[in-house]
C-alpha positions in Angstrom: 43.8 209.4 248.5 47.5 210.0 249.1 49.6 207.0 250.2 50.7 207.1 253.8 54.4 206.1 254.3 55.4 204.5 257.6 58.9 203.2 257.0 61.8 205.6 256.1 63.2 205.0 252.6 63.0 205.9 248.9 59.7 205.1 247.1 59.3 205.1 243.3 56.0 206.1 241.6 55.2 205.9 237.9 53.0 208.3 236.2 51.5 207.9 232.7 52.8 210.5 230.3 50.3 209.8 227.5 46.6 209.5 227.2 44.9 206.3 226.2 44.7 205.5 222.6 41.7 204.4 220.5 42.2 201.2 218.5 40.5 201.4 215.1 37.8 198.9 214.6 37.5 196.6 211.5 35.5 198.1 208.7 34.9 195.3 206.2 33.6 192.2 207.9 30.5 191.0 206.1 28.0 188.5 207.6 26.5 186.1 205.0 23.2 184.5 206.0 22.0 181.5 204.1 22.1 177.7 203.5 25.1 175.5 203.4 25.9 171.8 202.8 26.7 171.2 206.5 27.4 173.3 209.6 29.8 171.3 211.8 33.0 171.9 213.7 34.0 168.4 214.6 30.8 167.1 216.3 29.6 170.5 217.3 26.7 172.0 215.2 27.3 175.5 213.8 23.7 175.9 212.6 22.6 179.4 213.5 26.0 180.2 215.0 27.8 183.2 213.5 31.1 181.7 212.6 34.2 183.7 211.5 36.2 182.3 208.5 39.1 183.8 206.6 39.1 181.8 203.4 37.1 179.5 201.1 39.1 176.6 202.5 37.7 177.4 206.0 34.2 177.4 204.6 34.7 174.0 203.0 36.0 172.6 206.3 33.1 173.9 208.4 30.2 174.3 205.9 30.9 172.0 203.0 30.9 172.7 199.3 28.7 174.0 196.5 25.0 173.1 196.0 24.0 171.0 193.0 21.5 173.4 191.3 18.9 171.4 189.4 17.1 172.3 186.2 14.0 171.0 184.5 14.3 170.6 180.7 11.5 170.5 178.2 11.3 170.6 174.4 10.4 174.0 172.9 8.2 174.8 169.9 11.3 175.9 168.0 12.8 172.4 168.2 15.3 173.2 170.9 14.6 173.2 174.6 13.6 175.3 177.7 15.5 175.2 180.9 13.8 176.2 184.2 15.7 176.3 187.4 14.4 174.3 190.3 14.0 177.1 192.9 14.3 174.5 195.8 17.9 173.9 194.8 19.0 177.4 193.7 21.0 178.3 196.8 23.2 181.4 196.2 25.3 181.8 199.3 28.2 179.5 198.3 28.7 181.1 194.9 28.2 184.6 196.3 31.0 183.8 198.8 33.3 182.7 196.0 32.5 186.1 194.3 33.3 187.9 197.5 36.8 186.3 197.8 37.4 186.8 194.1 36.9 190.6 194.6 39.3 191.0 197.5 37.3 189.8 200.4 38.9 188.6 203.6 37.5 187.7 207.0 33.8 187.3 207.2 31.0 185.6 209.2 28.8 182.8 208.0 25.4 182.2 209.6 24.1 178.8 208.3 20.4 178.6 208.8 19.9 175.2 207.2 21.2 172.6 204.7 20.7 172.1 201.0 18.0 169.5 201.9 15.8 172.3 203.2 13.6 174.8 201.4 14.7 178.4 201.6 12.4 180.2 204.1 12.2 183.7 205.3 11.7 182.5 208.8 15.0 180.7 208.8 16.9 183.7 207.5 15.2 186.1 210.0 15.4 183.7 212.9 12.4 185.2 214.7 11.4 181.9 216.2 14.7 180.1 216.2 16.9 182.9 217.5 19.3 182.2 214.6 19.8 183.8 211.2 19.6 187.6 211.5 18.7 187.4 215.2 21.9 185.6 215.9 23.9 188.6 214.7 22.5 190.8 217.5 25.1 189.3 219.8 28.0 189.9 217.4 29.6 193.4 217.3 32.3 192.8 214.7 30.3 192.4 211.4 30.0 195.7 209.5 27.9 194.5 206.6 24.9 192.1 206.3 23.7 190.3 203.2 21.5 187.4 202.5 22.1 186.1 198.9 19.7 183.2 199.3 16.8 185.6 199.9 16.5 186.1 196.1 15.1 182.6 195.9 12.1 183.5 198.1 8.7 184.6 196.8 8.7 188.4 196.2 6.7 189.3 199.4 9.0 187.2 201.6 12.1 188.6 199.9 11.1 192.2 200.8 10.2 191.2 204.3 13.8 190.0 204.7 15.2 193.2 203.1 13.2 195.4 205.5 14.3 193.3 208.5 18.0 193.6 207.5 17.6 197.4 207.2 15.9 197.5 210.7 18.7 195.3 212.1 21.4 197.6 210.8 19.9 201.0 211.4 17.7 200.4 214.5 19.0 197.5 216.4 22.7 197.7 215.9 23.6 201.0 214.2 27.1 199.7 213.5 26.7 198.0 210.1 25.2 198.5 206.7 23.0 196.3 204.5 24.0 195.4 201.0 20.7 194.6 199.2 19.9 192.9 196.0 17.1 193.9 193.5 14.6 191.1 193.2 14.8 189.5 189.7 17.5 192.1 188.9 18.5 190.2 185.8 15.5 191.6 184.0 15.5 194.7 181.8 13.7 197.7 183.2 10.2 198.4 181.9 9.6 201.7 183.7 6.0 200.7 184.5 4.4 199.0 187.5 6.3 195.8 186.6 9.7 197.5 186.6 12.0 195.6 188.9 13.8 198.7 190.3 10.6 200.6 191.0 9.1 197.6 192.7 12.2 197.4 194.9 12.0 201.0 195.8 8.3 200.7 196.8 8.7 197.5 198.7 11.9 198.2 200.6 10.1 200.8 202.8 11.2 204.2 204.1 12.9 203.2 207.4 16.7 203.4 208.0 17.5 203.9 204.4 20.8 205.5 205.1 22.0 202.1 206.4 21.3 200.4 203.1 22.6 200.3 199.6 21.5 198.4 196.5 23.0 197.5 193.2 21.6 196.7 189.7 21.7 194.6 187.6 22.7 191.0 188.5 26.1 189.7 187.1 27.1 187.1 184.6 30.0 185.6 186.5 32.7 182.9 186.1 32.7 181.4 189.6 31.3 178.1 188.3 33.4 176.3 185.8 32.4 173.7 183.2 34.1 170.9 185.2 31.4 171.5 187.9 28.5 170.9 185.5 27.2 167.5 184.2 23.9 165.8 183.5 23.2 165.4 187.2 22.2 169.1 187.2 19.2 168.1 185.1 16.3 167.0 187.5 14.2 165.3 184.8 16.8 163.2 183.0 14.0 161.6 180.8 13.4 165.0 179.3 17.1 165.3 178.5 17.1 161.8 176.9 14.1 162.8 174.7 15.8 166.0 173.5 19.1 164.2 172.7 17.3 161.4 171.0 15.6 163.9 168.7 18.9 165.5 167.9 20.4 162.2 166.9 17.4 161.2 164.8 17.4 164.6 163.1 21.1 164.3 162.3 20.6 160.8 160.8 17.7 162.0 158.6 19.8 164.9 157.4 22.6 162.4 156.4 25.1 163.7 159.0 25.1 160.4 160.8 25.0 156.8 159.5 22.8 154.3 161.2 25.6 152.6 163.1 26.9 155.8 164.4 23.5 157.0 165.4 22.7 153.8 167.2 25.9 154.0 169.1 25.2 157.5 170.3 21.6 156.6 171.2 22.9 153.7 173.3 25.0 156.2 175.2 22.0 158.6 175.6 19.9 155.8 177.1 22.5 155.2 179.8 21.6 158.6 181.3 18.7 156.9 183.1 20.9 154.0 184.3 21.9 154.8 187.9 24.8 152.2 187.7 26.4 153.8 184.7 29.9 155.4 185.1 28.8 159.1 185.3 32.2 160.6 184.5 32.8 158.5 181.4 29.3 158.9 180.2 29.5 162.7 180.6 32.8 162.9 178.7 31.5 160.7 175.9 28.3 162.7 175.4 30.3 166.0 175.3 32.4 164.5 172.5 29.5 163.2 170.4 26.5 165.5 171.1 26.6 169.2 170.3 23.1 169.5 172.0 24.4 168.0 175.2 27.3 170.5 175.3 24.9 173.4 174.6 22.5 172.3 177.4 25.4 172.2 179.9 26.7 175.5 178.7 23.2 177.0 179.4 23.1 175.4 182.8 26.5 176.9 183.6 25.4 180.3 182.4 22.3 180.3 184.5 24.1 179.1 187.7 26.7 181.9 187.1 24.0 184.5 187.0 24.3 185.9 190.5 23.0 188.9 192.6 25.8 191.5 193.1 25.8 191.7 196.9 28.6 189.2 197.3 30.8 190.9 194.8 30.1 194.3 196.4 31.1 193.1 199.8 34.4 192.1 198.3 34.8 195.5 196.6 34.1 197.2 200.0 36.8 195.0 201.6 39.3 195.7 198.8 38.7 199.4 198.8 39.0 199.6 202.6 42.3 197.7 202.7 43.9 199.4 199.8 42.8 203.0 200.5 40.4 203.4 203.4 36.8 203.3 204.5 36.5 206.9 203.4 37.0 206.0 199.7 33.8 205.5 197.8 33.6 201.9 196.6 33.0 202.9 193.0 34.9 203.3 189.8 36.3 199.9 190.7 36.4 196.9 188.4 34.5 193.7 189.4 36.4 190.5 189.1 35.2 187.1 187.9 32.4 188.9 186.0 31.9 188.6 182.3 29.2 191.3 182.0 26.2 192.8 183.8 23.0 190.9 183.0 21.5 194.2 181.6 23.6 196.8 179.8 23.1 200.3 181.2 24.1 203.6 179.5 24.4 207.0 181.0 20.8 207.9 180.1 19.5 204.7 181.7 21.4 205.5 184.9 19.8 208.9 185.4 16.7 207.4 187.1 18.8 204.9 189.0 21.1 207.5 190.5 18.7 210.5 191.0 15.1 209.3 191.5 12.6 211.7 193.0 12.2 209.6 196.1 15.9 209.5 196.7 16.1 205.7 196.7 19.2 205.5 194.5 20.1 202.1 193.1 23.8 202.0 192.1 24.6 200.8 188.6 27.1 198.2 187.6 28.2 199.0 184.0 30.5 197.9 181.2 32.9 200.5 179.8 34.9 199.9 176.6 38.5 199.2 177.4 37.8 199.2 181.2 35.6 196.2 181.8 32.8 195.9 184.3 32.8 198.8 186.8 30.8 199.8 189.9 29.4 203.1 188.8 27.5 204.4 191.9 28.2 204.9 195.6 24.9 206.1 197.1 22.7 204.9 199.9 19.0 204.4 199.6 18.7 207.8 201.4 19.9 209.8 198.4 17.9 212.9 199.2 19.8 213.4 202.4 22.8 215.7 202.4 24.2 213.9 205.4 23.8 210.3 204.3 23.8 210.4 200.5 27.0 208.4 200.1 27.7 205.0 201.4 31.3 205.8 202.2 30.2 208.7 204.4 27.8 206.4 206.3 30.4 203.7 206.7 33.2 206.2 207.7 31.0 207.7 210.5 30.1 204.2 211.8 33.9 203.5 211.9 34.6 206.7 213.9 31.6 206.1 216.2 32.6 202.5 217.0 36.3 203.3 217.4 35.6 206.2 219.9 32.8 204.2 221.7 35.1 201.2 222.3 37.9 203.5 223.6 35.5 205.5 225.8 34.4 202.3 227.6 37.6 202.4 229.6 36.3 205.6 231.3 33.0 204.1 232.5 32.8 204.6 236.3 35.7 207.0 236.3 35.1 210.2 238.3 32.9 212.6 236.3 35.3 215.4 236.9 37.3 217.9 234.8 40.4 215.7 235.1 38.6 212.8 233.4 37.1 215.2 230.8 40.5 216.4 229.8 41.8 212.8 229.5 38.9 211.6 227.4 39.0 214.7 225.2 42.7 214.2 224.7 42.2 210.5 223.8 39.5 211.4 221.2 41.6 214.3 219.8 44.6 212.1 219.3 42.5 209.6 217.4 40.8 212.2 215.2 44.2 213.7 214.3 45.3 210.3 213.0 42.1 210.0 211.0 42.6 213.5 209.6 46.1 212.6 208.5 44.8 209.4 206.9 42.2 211.2 204.8 39.0 210.2 206.5 38.5 213.7 207.8 39.1 216.8 205.6 40.2 220.3 206.4 43.2 222.5 206.1 43.9 222.1 209.8 42.9 219.9 212.6 40.4 222.5 213.8 38.8 222.4 210.4 38.5 218.6 210.4 37.0 218.1 213.9 35.9 219.7 217.1 35.4 218.0 220.5 33.5 219.4 223.4 33.0 218.0 226.9 32.5 219.7 230.2 30.1 221.4 232.6 28.3 224.3 231.0 29.2 223.2 227.5 27.8 219.7 227.0 26.6 218.9 230.5 24.5 220.4 233.2 24.9 219.9 237.0 22.0 217.5 236.9 23.8 215.4 234.2 26.8 215.1 236.6 24.5 214.1 239.5 22.8 211.5 237.2 26.2 210.1 236.3 26.0 211.2 232.7 29.1 212.4 230.8 28.1 214.0 227.5 30.7 214.4 224.7 30.1 216.2 221.4 32.3 215.3 218.4 31.9 217.2 215.1 33.7 215.8 212.1 34.2 216.9 208.5 34.0 213.7 206.4 35.5 213.1 203.0 32.9 213.0 200.2 33.3 211.6 196.7 33.6 213.8 193.6 30.6 212.3 191.9 30.2 214.9 189.2 33.3 216.4 187.7 32.5 219.5 185.5 35.3 220.8 183.3 34.7 224.1 181.6 36.4 224.9 178.3 36.3 228.3 176.7 38.0 229.7 173.6 40.4 232.6 173.9 42.4 234.7 171.5 45.8 233.3 170.6 48.3 234.6 173.1 45.5 236.3 175.2 46.4 234.2 178.3 49.9 233.0 177.4 52.0 235.8 178.8 54.8 234.7 181.1 54.3 237.0 184.1 57.4 237.3 186.2 59.5 235.3 183.8 63.2 235.7 183.1 64.3 238.8 181.2 61.4 240.9 182.4 61.9 244.6 183.0 60.7 246.7 185.9 
């Protein structure tokens, strides 16, 4: 309605010259669900509260430190020992988070569902009854990835229940994030039978919302836990350790490598392992100096704790790739930091079934290459048979575009559903798409090749749509896809057959 002027004078009006702009949303904000030492901000509990952090220091302040993973030790028939991890203490979130930051990760969300004193339960992670865990993320729009490293500690059936729930959360409930999944017992070699860990994963993960999920195999031998963090307190049954070390000393004495006095002195130190009042640090350092078996046991404990599922590392790789190049770049052919080797060595032949299975449920390989180190060597979703959603960067890039345009379009809610508004909103989306085309997210020789936007009566809407208050906008985009298979053809030719210099200097007409 035009303004009515009553008093003579000069009036100034301002008119916007440019359309609204769309602010790009974040693309690499993972949410880690699992168990922590504590969950407190001052006196306020953070249990089941999605909390954003930007560094490992933030995590230590709010959620505490690393778990003390316990092992049971027993003598073996070969005269050495067996180490079995105590599953009740094998929490993975903290060390996976260290792997995330080591691989270029930045801001992320932590959803603490319990403390290290509690048993890992699928109900805690899913939060169906508590409203925490995965359920708590329903109220958060910022996370773009979801992972639950502690789920690998669960029984197999419970583990796959969690994986399916995460896929449903990403692809059905939210539609603005992807799931980074682990293969249960992915440290084992493939057997290609009914016990094969990858085939079991493919069967148990289901068939729903596969384009929103990606998985990696095998697990990784990492370096996130140092020797300084390991001592005899990681052994649950210290009596078993005492027996093994005692046998070592007796065997060395019988073989003449130790005299009686030296053997008795070492045995006295070994016996102090059961003394709760002993100086733990001094005892640990002394046993490291005098007992090769003690050093070997701790080295094996460290190696087993450092064996981690790859989801945390991959979240970091996604973040690093997004920040250095963009969400359209496939997070592959990238080295993995703080990793010694994959738990299972995979060659090109082994990867054929991982990458191109008949059911399309591709599991991306992490491989070692001579002179290059450990590389991510796959970028597929679990929906590998789909031409639309085969690649994880395509899925993530489209989520990025959808959420960016959605957030910008919210400013037009309740605006008049008229041609003037349609022109404005089309201009806003077009400006954004042009920027994305120039940045490489969209491909095409021209803007018209890269995207097309339609909105209006008779094209995307009917008269009834307008009466019902519905504005329909269609956006078509050409997304960048990775060159997964590069084929170079070589052919012999006669010498000089193709070497003429057409149009060169000195040519005659």
